[in-house]
C-alpha positions as CSV (number, residue, x, y, z in Angstrom):
1,X,248.4,63.9,-42.3
2,X,244.8,64.0,-40.7
3,X,243.0,60.8,-39.5
4,X,239.4,61.0,-40.3
5,X,236.4,58.2,-39.8
6,X,234.4,56.8,-42.7
7,X,231.1,55.2,-42.3
8,X,231.0,52.6,-45.1
9,X,227.8,51.0,-44.4
10,X,229.1,48.3,-41.7
11,X,232.1,49.6,-40.0
12,X,234.1,52.5,-39.0
13,X,237.7,52.5,-41.0
14,X,240.4,54.7,-40.0
15,X,241.9,56.4,-42.8
16,X,244.8,58.6,-43.8
17,X,244.7,61.6,-46.2
18,X,248.2,63.0,-47.7
19,X,248.4,66.1,-49.6
20,X,251.2,66.6,-52.4
21,X,252.9,69.7,-52.2
22,X,253.6,69.8,-56.0
23,X,249.9,69.9,-57.3
24,X,247.7,70.1,-54.0
25,X,246.2,67.3,-54.6
26,X,244.5,65.4,-52.4
27,X,245.0,61.4,-51.6
28,X,243.3,59.7,-49.1
29,X,244.2,55.7,-48.5
30,X,244.1,53.3,-46.0
31,X,247.1,53.9,-43.8
32,X,246.5,50.7,-41.5
33,X,248.6,47.7,-42.6
34,X,246.0,45.2,-41.1
35,X,243.0,45.9,-43.1
36,X,241.9,43.5,-45.9
37,X,239.5,43.5,-48.5
38,X,237.0,41.7,-46.9
39,X,235.8,45.5,-45.8
40,X,236.2,44.4,-42.1
41,X,238.5,45.2,-39.0
42,X,240.6,41.9,-38.5
43,X,238.7,41.4,-35.0
44,X,235.8,41.9,-36.7
45,X,236.3,39.2,-39.3
46,X,237.6,37.1,-37.0
47,X,234.4,36.4,-34.6
48,X,232.1,36.7,-38.0
49,X,233.6,33.8,-39.2
50,X,234.0,31.9,-36.3
51,X,230.2,32.3,-35.8
52,X,230.0,31.5,-39.0
53,X,231.4,28.1,-38.4
54,X,229.1,27.1,-35.4
55,X,225.8,27.8,-37.2
56,X,223.8,28.0,-39.9
57,X,224.8,31.4,-41.8
58,X,221.5,33.1,-41.2
59,X,221.6,32.6,-37.8
60,X,224.6,34.3,-37.6
61,X,224.0,37.2,-39.5
62,X,220.6,37.6,-36.5
63,X,223.7,37.2,-34.2
64,X,226.3,39.6,-35.5
65,X,223.6,42.1,-36.2
66,X,223.2,42.2,-32.2
67,X,227.0,43.5,-32.0
68,X,226.0,46.5,-33.9
69,X,227.4,44.5,-37.2
70,X,225.0,44.7,-40.3
71,X,225.9,42.1,-42.8
72,X,223.9,40.0,-45.7
73,X,223.4,36.3,-45.4
74,X,225.0,36.1,-48.8
75,X,228.5,38.2,-48.2
76,X,228.8,36.1,-44.7
77,X,228.9,33.0,-47.3
78,X,230.9,34.1,-49.5
79,X,233.8,35.7,-47.1
80,X,233.5,32.1,-44.8
81,X,233.5,29.9,-47.7
82,X,236.6,32.1,-49.2
83,X,238.3,31.6,-46.0
84,X,237.9,28.1,-45.3
85,X,239.1,27.2,-48.5
86,X,242.4,28.7,-47.9
87,X,242.2,27.9,-44.7
88,X,241.9,24.0,-45.5
89,X,244.1,24.3,-48.5
90,X,247.5,25.7,-45.9
91,X,246.5,23.9,-43.5
92,X,246.9,20.4,-45.8
93,X,249.6,21.8,-46.7
94,X,251.4,22.5,-43.3
95,X,250.6,19.0,-42.1
96,X,251.8,17.5,-45.5
97,X,255.3,19.3,-44.3
98,X,255.0,17.8,-40.8
99,X,254.4,14.1,-42.3
100,X,257.9,14.4,-43.9
101,X,259.5,14.9,-40.8
102,X,261.1,12.5,-38.3
103,X,259.2,12.2,-34.8
104,X,261.1,14.0,-32.2
105,X,262.6,12.6,-29.4
106,X,261.6,13.7,-25.7
107,X,263.9,15.0,-23.1
108,X,262.9,14.6,-19.3
109,X,262.8,18.3,-18.9
110,X,261.8,20.9,-21.5
111,X,264.6,22.6,-22.4
112,X,267.4,20.0,-21.6
113,X,270.5,20.0,-24.2
114,X,270.3,17.0,-27.1
115,X,273.9,16.8,-25.9
116,X,275.6,16.9,-23.1
117,X,279.0,18.3,-22.3
118,X,280.5,15.1,-20.7
119,X,279.0,13.1,-23.7
120,X,276.6,10.9,-22.5
121,X,273.1,10.9,-23.8
122,X,270.6,12.8,-22.0
123,X,268.2,11.1,-19.9
124,X,264.4,10.8,-21.6
125,X,261.6,10.7,-20.0
126,X,259.3,7.8,-19.9
127,X,257.0,7.2,-23.3
128,X,253.4,8.6,-23.1
129,X,250.2,7.0,-24.4
130,X,248.2,8.7,-27.1
131,X,244.7,7.6,-28.5
132,X,243.9,8.1,-31.9
133,X,240.0,7.5,-33.1
134,X,239.4,7.5,-37.0
135,X,235.6,7.7,-38.4
136,X,233.7,8.9,-41.7
137,X,230.1,10.3,-41.7
138,X,228.8,11.0,-44.9
139,X,227.7,14.6,-46.0
140,X,225.7,16.0,-48.7
141,X,227.3,17.4,-51.7
142,X,225.0,19.6,-54.1
143,X,226.2,19.3,-57.9
144,X,224.6,20.6,-61.3
145,X,222.4,17.7,-61.6
146,X,221.5,16.2,-57.8
147,X,222.6,15.9,-54.3
148,X,225.5,13.1,-53.4
149,X,226.7,12.4,-50.4
150,X,230.9,12.0,-49.7
151,X,232.2,10.6,-46.5
152,X,234.1,13.8,-44.4
153,X,237.0,11.6,-42.8
154,X,238.1,12.4,-39.1
155,X,240.5,12.0,-37.3
156,X,240.9,12.8,-33.1
157,X,244.3,12.2,-31.0
158,X,244.4,12.9,-28.0
159,X,246.5,11.7,-24.4
160,X,245.0,8.7,-23.1
161,X,245.3,10.3,-19.5
162,X,244.3,13.5,-21.0
163,X,241.5,13.2,-23.0
164,X,240.3,17.0,-23.2
165,X,242.9,18.1,-25.1
166,X,242.0,16.8,-28.5
167,X,243.5,17.2,-31.8
168,X,241.2,17.2,-34.8
169,X,242.0,16.8,-38.5
170,X,238.6,16.3,-41.1
171,X,238.6,16.4,-44.7
172,X,236.9,15.3,-47.8
173,X,240.2,13.8,-49.5
174,X,240.8,10.2,-50.2
175,X,242.4,8.0,-47.8
176,X,246.0,8.8,-49.1
177,X,245.7,12.3,-48.5
178,X,243.8,11.6,-45.5
179,X,246.7,9.2,-43.9
180,X,249.7,12.3,-44.6
181,X,247.1,14.4,-43.0
182,X,247.0,12.5,-39.9
183,X,250.8,11.6,-39.9
184,X,251.2,15.4,-40.0
185,X,248.6,15.7,-37.1
186,X,250.9,13.3,-35.2
187,X,253.9,15.7,-34.9
188,X,251.8,19.0,-34.7
189,X,250.2,17.5,-31.5
190,X,253.2,16.4,-30.2
191,X,253.5,12.6,-30.1
192,X,257.5,11.5,-30.0
193,X,259.4,8.4,-30.4
194,X,258.9,5.7,-28.0
195,X,255.0,7.1,-27.3
196,X,252.6,4.2,-27.0
197,X,249.3,4.6,-29.8
198,X,246.5,2.7,-29.3
199,X,243.8,3.3,-32.3
200,X,240.1,2.8,-32.0
201,X,237.8,2.6,-34.5
202,X,234.6,0.5,-35.9
203,X,236.7,-2.2,-37.4
204,X,236.6,-0.8,-41.0
205,X,239.3,-1.9,-43.5
206,X,240.5,1.5,-44.8
207,X,241.1,2.4,-41.1
208,X,242.6,-0.8,-40.0
209,X,245.2,-0.1,-43.3
210,X,245.5,3.5,-42.1
211,X,246.5,2.3,-38.4
212,X,248.8,-0.1,-39.9
213,X,250.3,2.7,-41.9
214,X,250.8,5.0,-39.0
215,X,252.4,2.2,-36.7
216,X,249.4,2.0,-33.9
217,X,250.7,-0.3,-31.4
218,X,247.4,-1.9,-30.1
219,X,244.2,-1.6,-32.5
220,X,241.0,-2.1,-30.5
221,X,237.2,-2.6,-32.0
222,X,235.4,-0.1,-29.8
223,X,232.7,-1.8,-27.5
224,X,230.0,-0.1,-29.0
225,X,230.3,-1.7,-32.2
226,X,231.3,-4.9,-30.5
227,X,228.0,-5.3,-28.7
228,X,225.7,-4.0,-31.6
229,X,227.3,-7.1,-33.9
230,X,226.9,-9.7,-30.4
231,X,223.4,-8.2,-30.3
232,X,222.7,-9.2,-34.5
233,X,224.3,-12.8,-33.0
234,X,222.4,-13.0,-29.8
235,X,219.3,-12.5,-31.5
236,X,220.2,-15.4,-34.2
237,X,220.5,-17.5,-31.4
238,X,216.9,-16.9,-30.3
239,X,218.2,-15.6,-26.4
240,X,215.5,-13.5,-24.5
241,X,216.3,-9.6,-23.8
242,X,216.8,-10.0,-20.6
243,X,219.8,-12.8,-21.1
244,X,221.4,-10.2,-24.2
245,X,220.8,-7.3,-21.9
246,X,223.3,-8.9,-19.7
247,X,225.7,-9.7,-21.8
248,X,225.5,-5.9,-23.6
249,X,226.3,-5.1,-20.5
250,X,229.4,-6.6,-19.7
251,X,230.9,-6.1,-23.1
252,X,230.3,-2.5,-22.4
253,X,232.1,-2.6,-19.3
254,X,234.7,-4.1,-21.0
255,X,234.5,-7.7,-19.0
256,X,234.1,-9.9,-22.0
257,X,236.6,-11.2,-23.9
258,X,234.7,-11.7,-27.5
259,X,236.7,-14.6,-28.8
260,X,236.0,-16.7,-25.8
261,X,233.0,-15.6,-25.9
262,X,232.4,-17.0,-29.4
263,X,234.7,-20.5,-28.9
264,X,232.1,-21.4,-25.8
265,X,228.9,-19.9,-27.4
266,X,229.5,-20.5,-31.4
267,X,232.0,-23.2,-31.4
268,X,231.0,-24.4,-34.9
269,X,227.4,-22.6,-35.2
270,X,226.3,-21.6,-38.6
271,X,223.7,-19.3,-39.5
272,X,220.5,-19.3,-42.2
273,X,219.9,-15.6,-41.8
274,X,222.7,-13.9,-43.6
275,X,222.9,-10.5,-41.6
276,X,223.6,-13.2,-38.4
277,X,226.4,-14.9,-40.5
278,X,227.8,-11.5,-41.5
279,X,227.8,-10.5,-37.5
280,X,229.3,-13.7,-36.4
281,X,232.2,-13.7,-38.6
282,X,233.4,-10.3,-38.6
283,X,233.5,-10.9,-34.7
284,X,235.3,-13.7,-35.2
285,X,237.8,-11.6,-37.7
286,X,238.0,-9.2,-35.2
287,X,239.2,-11.6,-32.2
288,X,241.7,-12.9,-34.0
289,X,243.3,-10.4,-35.0
290,X,243.6,-9.3,-31.0
291,X,240.9,-6.4,-31.4
292,X,238.6,-7.6,-28.7
293,X,240.2,-9.0,-25.6
294,X,238.8,-5.9,-23.4
295,X,239.6,-7.2,-19.9
296,X,243.3,-7.5,-21.2
297,X,242.8,-4.1,-22.4
298,X,241.8,-2.7,-19.2
299,X,244.1,-5.2,-17.4
300,X,247.4,-3.2,-18.8
301,X,245.7,0.0,-18.2
302,X,244.6,1.1,-21.3
303,X,241.5,3.3,-20.1
304,X,239.9,3.9,-23.3
305,X,238.6,0.8,-25.2
306,X,235.1,2.8,-26.9
307,X,234.7,5.4,-29.6
308,X,233.0,8.2,-27.9
309,X,235.3,10.8,-28.9
310,X,235.0,10.3,-32.5
311,X,231.5,9.4,-32.7
312,X,230.7,12.7,-30.7
313,X,232.6,14.5,-33.5
314,X,230.9,13.1,-36.3
315,X,227.8,14.3,-34.7
316,X,228.9,17.4,-33.2
317,X,231.8,18.7,-35.3
318,X,230.3,17.5,-38.7
319,X,226.9,16.4,-38.5
320,X,225.8,20.1,-36.7
321,X,226.9,21.9,-39.1
322,X,226.8,20.4,-42.5
323,X,223.8,17.9,-41.9
324,X,221.5,20.8,-41.5
325,X,218.6,21.0,-43.2
326,X,218.5,23.3,-46.8
327,X,222.3,23.5,-46.5
328,X,223.9,23.7,-50.2
329,X,227.5,22.6,-50.3
330,X,230.0,22.4,-52.9
331,X,232.4,19.9,-52.7
332,X,235.1,22.2,-52.5
333,X,233.0,24.6,-49.4
334,X,232.4,21.1,-47.6
335,X,235.7,20.3,-47.2
336,X,236.8,23.7,-46.2
337,X,234.2,23.6,-43.8
338,X,234.9,20.3,-42.2
339,X,238.5,21.2,-42.0
340,X,237.8,24.4,-40.5
341,X,235.5,22.9,-38.0
342,X,237.9,20.2,-36.7
343,X,240.4,23.4,-36.7
344,X,238.4,25.3,-34.3
345,X,237.9,22.4,-31.8
346,X,241.3,21.4,-31.8
347,X,243.8,22.2,-28.5
348,X,246.1,24.2,-30.8
349,X,245.1,25.2,-34.6
350,X,246.7,24.1,-37.6
351,X,247.0,27.1,-38.9
352,X,246.6,30.7,-37.4
353,X,243.9,33.0,-38.6
354,X,246.2,36.1,-38.8
355,X,248.8,33.7,-41.2
356,X,246.5,33.1,-43.8
357,X,243.8,36.2,-43.7
358,X,245.5,38.1,-46.0
359,X,245.9,34.9,-48.3
360,X,242.1,34.8,-48.2
361,X,241.1,38.5,-49.0
362,X,244.8,40.2,-49.8
363,X,245.4,43.6,-48.6
364,X,243.3,46.6,-48.3
365,X,244.9,49.0,-50.9
């Protein structure tokens, strides 16, 4: 057998040459089991797809060409979409399997046995506080006739004292499937029995239902949305800008209990303006459900009362790649991209690259 390097127009591929002793017929084939039908070496493929998830395909091709690899925009888009679709499919399967498993019990020390020789239960660590933020971002989908907008739902999960280590799950699936995926995300991230789960949202009904399904211990209406609705109410009360700005700062700082504020300033007020009345009614409902007692939340040590993480994700993880001008997304391609973008930003990916590479492209023959 002899090894040769063959230039196929894109990369150098190692091949082996075999010779049949009986018929003296030369056969040339791949000898590297890692090669796949994409035509790219594994590391080159991984880096190319990673760039394609970060920036538009045309820009990605220009950047990849600087590495010495020339690839067309069409081919890169085809490779990326095919990989993303499989990644989203296999990732959801993984989360679905995890969602059926019970939350594990946390031991005091890593590697501690579940059963002690003396028959006593092993000591357990103190419960940890986790924060989950959920929201949706509408992305354009190209159909045969026109454009439609579908909501990409995203969940971000992180330990309250460690917001930099985030776990993402994003999809265009309906709420029921999204709920299953989020259940799996809790187990993937390492949430254990006895841990405290804090949910932060803009108060949407579907998110409230999801939090109830997840068993969230404390649901908080994020202070940004609370201040926005309060601003509408204060304008309806004809407060001047200085007074409104002062109240907004207090709300954003977590120093106002919205229910007490309403009882003090709006005991029985009815507004003629429909928008103002809806905002007032919304705040009353959220307050009655215990979602807006911000001073109490701070007193109990809840360090997060805003939705900055999920708002940033909607803008930088979803919007920055899927809402770019001139992009054409099929529903399948968009779903694959939102999942892949979220998985890329996670502290630990749901599915690893080499686990699904051959599922997407198959082994080279």
